N, C-alpha and C positions, 0 to 999 in steps of 0.2 A: 255467170255462172250465179251468182247468189239469188236471182231475180228468173231465175229458171226456175218450168212447172215441176212440180215435185212429181217423182213416176206414180204409176200408175197402180206400180203391185205396192197395196196397203201389207205384205206379210210375206214373208219369206223363210225358206226352206237352207238350214245351211248346214252346212260341212260337217259329216261327224262322221268318225271312225272307234271302232272297239282299244287303237292304241294310241287315239289322244288325250291327251291329257287333261288342258283345257277345259276349263266349264263354259263350255260356250252358251251365249248369249241366245239371246228368240230374236234379233233383231240385228242385221247392223249395225253399230257407231252410226256418233251424227256425219261423221269427215270420207264414210262408203257413201253409206245414200248419197254427199250430192254424188256421189263417181256413178252411182247406181241411175240417178237420175236423166242421165241421158241413154247410160249403157247397156245396160239392164232390156232398151231398146220397145219399151212402153211410154215415153213421150217423143215428142221432137224433141230434136237438137234449134229448129227456129222457134221452141214456146219461149219465151222470157219478157218481159215490158208490159206492155197494152198489148202486142203478139200471143192471146192466151193461146192459142193451135197454133202447131207449122204443119209442114206437110213433107219435113227433112226427119228421118229417122237413121240413127246411127247404123251401119251394115250390118251386115248378120253376120260374119270376120271379128267384128271389132264387141259383136254380144256379150257380155256374165250378167247371169244372174238371170236372164228371158225364162221370162213368167213367174219372175219369185224363187226359181230352182238354181242355189249355190251350191250345191250336192258337189256340184265334178270341181267346183272351185279349191283353193286354198282357204283354210278357216279364214276366217275376218270377223272383229270386232270383240274379240275374247283378253282376257285383262292376264297380261303376260309379264306375270308374276315371278317372285324370284326363286317361289317354289317350286314354282313351273320351269324355270331357267334354274334348271341344274344340272351337272354329272349324269346321274341316275337318268337322267328326263334325254340326256344326249343334248340338251337346246346350252344355251349363252344363257349370260344372264341376263337381265334390261340393260344395266351399265355398258354393259360389253356390246350388246345391240346398240342400243344410240350412238356411242361411243364409234362406232363403224362408219354412221351418217348413215341410221336411218331410224327415222326419229318414230318412238310410239305417243298416243293422244293421250287424254282425259275427256273424256266421255264421262256422264251424266249414272252417278248410279258406279261406278267401273274405280280402278286405279290412275293414275297417273300412265298406264303401263301398257294400254290397250290397244293390241295390233289393228292394224284396217290396211285398202286397199293402199296410203298416200307410206306407207312406212316403203314399201317394195320399189312405189314408183310413180312419178312425178306425172303432173299435172302439164299433159300435153305438151313437153318437151323433149324432139326427137328426137334426142343428140347418141340417147346410149337408149336403143334398139331389144326392147318395147316399151318405149318409156319410162327405163327402169331409171334406179338414183345410181345405179355405180355396172360395172359393166361384169358382165355374168361367169366372164371366163373362167374356166375351172371349178364353176360353181359358187363363186364369190360370194356371191347376193343370197343364196342360199345359205353359208357356208357361215353371215354374219350370226343366223337363229343356232340352226344345227351345226354342228359338230361330226353328225357323218351324213 
């Protein structure tokens, strides 16, 4: 993955909603860009190393951010700050999220509490479908951040 061709998408349209309290960045964070290099469907999954181009692309059912469109996906790349993670916003604190087993990241120009794809998803560990960090029975994964 570290020697993989980057996404052909140079800009992404991120999720936005009037009820979203987070300040959204202009682009996904570095960890999410690694995921999108395959999952947005713009770069072949076998395009790495000396193989500059490939012929195999991720299936359409597993694409996220196709054409740079992330508007229908959970927001990523934003600072999950202590102010954002408050009872008033119906979100747990960053400390609570990390204690639940969900990592938050440091990105350039951001706090050390940035929510990325890999906050909720593992990298190709299919033991919990679909590649989740924890079982989502009773919305446990969602409730690690959301209080309702």
